[in-house]
C-alpha positions as CSV (number, residue, x, y, z in Angstrom):
1,M,-17.7,11.3,16.3
2,N,-14.0,11.6,16.1
3,I,-12.5,11.0,12.7
4,T,-8.8,10.7,12.0
5,G,-7.8,11.4,8.5
6,V,-5.3,9.4,6.5
7,S,-3.4,11.9,4.4
8,N,-1.1,11.4,1.5
9,T,1.4,14.2,1.7
10,G,2.6,13.7,-1.9
11,L,6.2,13.6,-2.9
12,T,8.5,13.2,0.1
13,S,12.2,13.7,0.4
14,N,12.5,14.3,4.1
15,Y,12.7,10.7,5.3
16,S,14.7,10.1,8.4
17,N,17.6,7.6,8.4
18,R,15.5,5.2,10.5
19,P,15.2,1.9,8.7
20,V,11.8,0.3,8.1
21,P,12.0,-3.2,9.8
22,E,10.6,-6.1,7.8
23,S,9.2,-7.5,11.0
24,H,7.2,-4.3,11.5
25,I,5.8,-4.5,8.0
26,L,4.8,-8.2,8.6
27,D,3.1,-7.2,11.8
28,L,1.1,-4.5,10.0
29,L,0.2,-6.9,7.1
30,N,-1.0,-9.6,9.5
31,V,-3.7,-7.2,10.6
32,A,-4.3,-5.4,7.3
33,V,-5.1,-8.7,5.4
34,W,-8.5,-8.9,7.1
35,A,-10.0,-7.7,3.9
36,P,-10.9,-10.8,1.9
37,N,-13.3,-10.7,-0.9
38,D,-16.8,-12.3,-0.6
39,G,-15.3,-15.6,-1.8
40,L,-12.9,-15.4,1.2
41,R,-10.0,-15.5,-1.3
42,E,-6.9,-13.7,-0.3
43,P,-5.4,-13.2,-3.8
44,W,-2.4,-11.0,-2.8
45,R,1.3,-11.4,-2.5
46,F,3.8,-8.9,-1.2
47,I,7.3,-8.0,-2.4
48,F,9.3,-6.1,0.2
49,I,12.3,-4.1,-0.8
50,G,14.1,-2.9,2.4
51,S,17.2,-1.0,3.4
52,G,20.2,-1.9,1.3
53,S,18.1,-3.0,-1.7
54,T,16.2,0.2,-2.6
55,D,18.6,1.1,-5.3
56,I,16.9,-1.4,-7.6
57,M,13.9,1.0,-7.7
58,A,16.0,4.0,-8.9
59,G,14.5,5.8,-11.9
60,L,11.1,4.1,-11.4
61,Q,10.0,5.4,-8.0
62,E,10.7,8.4,-5.7
63,E,13.5,7.6,-3.3
64,A,12.2,6.0,-0.1
65,P,13.8,3.9,2.7
66,A,11.6,0.9,1.7
67,Y,9.0,-0.3,-0.8
68,L,6.2,-2.8,-0.6
69,I,4.8,-4.1,-4.0
70,L,1.3,-5.4,-3.7
71,V,0.6,-8.1,-6.3
72,I,-2.6,-9.9,-7.0
73,K,-3.4,-13.0,-9.1
74,E,-4.9,-12.0,-12.4
75,E,-8.1,-14.0,-12.6
76,R,-9.7,-14.9,-15.9
77,D,-13.2,-14.3,-14.6
78,P,-13.7,-10.5,-14.8
79,H,-16.1,-10.6,-11.8
80,K,-13.4,-12.3,-9.6
81,R,-10.8,-10.0,-11.0
82,E,-12.7,-6.9,-9.9
83,E,-13.5,-8.5,-6.4
84,D,-9.8,-9.2,-5.9
85,F,-8.7,-5.7,-6.9
86,A,-11.3,-4.2,-4.6
87,A,-10.2,-6.4,-1.7
88,A,-6.5,-5.4,-2.4
89,C,-7.5,-1.7,-2.2
90,C,-9.2,-2.3,1.1
91,L,-6.0,-4.1,2.3
92,M,-4.0,-1.0,1.3
93,Q,-6.3,1.3,3.2
94,N,-6.1,-0.9,6.3
95,F,-2.3,-1.0,6.0
96,H,-2.1,2.8,5.6
97,M,-4.2,3.4,8.8
98,L,-2.2,0.9,10.8
99,A,1.1,2.4,9.6
100,Q,0.0,5.9,10.6
101,E,-0.5,4.7,14.2
102,S,3.2,3.8,14.3
103,K,4.3,7.1,12.5
104,L,5.2,5.1,9.4
105,H,4.6,7.2,6.2
106,V,3.0,5.4,3.3
107,R,2.7,6.8,-0.1
108,M,0.7,4.7,-2.6
109,T,1.9,4.9,-6.2
110,M,0.7,3.5,-9.5
111,N,3.5,4.6,-11.9
112,D,3.4,3.6,-15.6
113,W,6.1,0.9,-15.2
114,I,3.8,-1.4,-13.1
115,Y,1.8,-2.1,-16.3
116,D,4.9,-3.2,-18.2
117,R,5.3,-7.0,-17.9
118,T,9.1,-6.8,-18.4
119,S,9.6,-4.3,-15.6
120,A,7.2,-6.2,-13.3
121,H,8.9,-9.5,-14.0
122,R,12.2,-7.9,-12.8
123,Y,10.8,-7.8,-9.3
124,G,9.5,-11.3,-9.3
125,V,5.9,-10.7,-10.5
126,H,4.7,-13.9,-12.3
127,Q,2.9,-14.0,-15.6
128,E,-0.5,-14.7,-14.0
129,E,-0.1,-11.8,-11.6
130,R,-0.3,-8.0,-11.8
131,I,0.9,-5.2,-9.6
132,V,-1.9,-3.2,-7.8
133,A,0.4,-0.5,-6.4
134,V,3.8,0.2,-5.0
135,L,3.8,1.6,-1.5
136,E,6.8,3.9,-0.6
137,L,7.5,3.5,3.1
138,G,9.6,5.5,5.6
139,Y,9.7,7.5,8.7
140,L,9.5,11.3,8.2
141,E,11.6,13.9,9.8
142,P,9.8,15.5,11.6
143,P,7.3,12.7,12.2
144,I,3.8,13.0,10.9
145,E,0.9,13.5,13.2
146,P,-2.7,12.2,12.6
147,V,-5.1,14.8,11.5
148,T,-8.4,15.0,13.4
149,A,-11.4,16.2,11.4
150,A,-13.3,19.1,13.0
151,H,-16.7,17.7,11.9
152,S,-18.2,14.5,10.6
153,P,-18.4,14.1,6.8
154,D,-21.7,14.5,5.1
155,L,-23.0,11.0,4.3
156,N,-25.6,10.3,1.6
157,F,-27.7,7.5,3.0
158,E,-31.1,6.4,1.7
159,L,-33.3,3.8,3.2
160,L,-35.6,1.9,0.8
């Protein structure tokens, strides 16, 4: 089995000047959204902050060429709320793997400001929504290469 790792290299300041095209992000999202919850709800919404607008994130996020804010509807039912959050996390993992294929670096962040309604509202997050994470996006200089694991991970699997 060949396993390709998705690594988060942490804080990054070596982004290239290459812009992150909105069309490329839309292409990736159109595949990544194949992560609905068991009710087949797709409770998410995306706020893209691209080249030329990234200064509005100053002081809240590390500097990056683009940002993608993942927002979900805040359900009243706690079971649905947990399902929606889990589906959004699967979507982020799908997006991360797809982005890596195109050498796009993705850093998922959950900084304190995302829990502040006033700060979140500034970016168009509605009262009945919450931010799941902010993805910092950019092409690294030098480009990242996928990491291939030398062996398969140990899986704990029990058959009842």
